[in-house]
N, C-alpha and C positions, 0 to 999 in steps of 0.2 A: 489417638490424635495423629499418629504417623500415617495411618491409613487414610484419614481425611485429607491430609496434605497431598498424598499421591493421587487421590481422586480429583481434587481440584486442579492439580498440575496436568493430569491427563485430559481433563475437560478443556482447559485453556489451550493445550497443545493441539488437541483434536479440532477445536474451533479455528485455530490458526492455520492448520493444514487445509481445512475446508475453504477458508478465505483465499488461501494461496491457489488452491485448485480452481475456485471460481474465477479468480483473476486470470489464470492461464487460459481457461475456457473463454473468458471475455476477450482476451487478446486474439484468439483464433476466430471467434464468431462475429465480433463487431465490425461494422462496415468501413470505417476510415481511421486514419492515423490518430485523430484527436480523441475519438471514443476509445480506441485501444490504449492510448496513454492514460486516459482516465481510469479504465479498468485496472490497468497495471498498477497505477499509483495508489488508488483508494483500497482496493482489495488486498494487494500484496503488502501494503504498509500496515493495515489492520491485522493481517495474518501474521506477519513477522513480529509485530508488537505483542500479539496474543501469545505467540510461542515463547517470547522472552518473559512474559508474565508467568507462563507455566514453568519456565526455568527458575524464576525467582521462588515460586512456591515449592518446587521440587528440592532445590538445594538449600533453602532457608537463607540465613544471613552468612554468606560466604563470599569468596572472591568472585565466583560465577554470578551470584546475585548482584554484586556491586557492578560488575561489567554490564549486566543486563540493564540495571538502573541507568547507567550512563548511555547505553546503546539505544534505549527506547526514544528519548527526545531527539538524539542525533538522527536516528532513522526517520522519525516522524517529520521533523522539520526539513531535513535534508532531501528526502524524497519528494516532498511537495514543492519545494523551491526548484529542484532539478526538473520536475515534470513541467512546471510553469515555464522554465527557461527553454525546455525542449519544444513545448507547444508554440511559444513565441517565435523561436527560430524556425520551426517548421512552417509557420504562417508567413513569416517574412521571406522564406526561401521560395514560396509560391505553391506549396502543396494545397490543393483545394479541399474544401469541405465535401462531405458525402452528399449524394443526391437527395437524401431525405432530410437534410438539415434545414431548419426553418429560419434561424436567426444567426447573424454573424456579428458578434459583439466586438471583435477586434477591428473590423472595418470601421465601425463607428468610433472606436477609441483612437484610431490612428488619425482620423480627420480632425 
């Protein structure tokens, strides 16, 4: 049973590290600020939450698991709200969309 918990925790932590790595690659590769923020928010949030789930499986019911249970919703909701605020601020500051963007939803929402 102990061996199974270790395998599950390693799988979650590995998936989380891969999501974080893909988010970092997305930050470097994507063309404009808005796409980079999306890559950072979605991939890194899922990656960190997966790592925290791995911590919960690894430590079982302990203080570390309790802190991970508290950190997951804070991280999930906090990062999405912060990314939305950053994108709105970036748009209002005048940073333009990339050349390949097809639709500008904020322009329609402001009018």
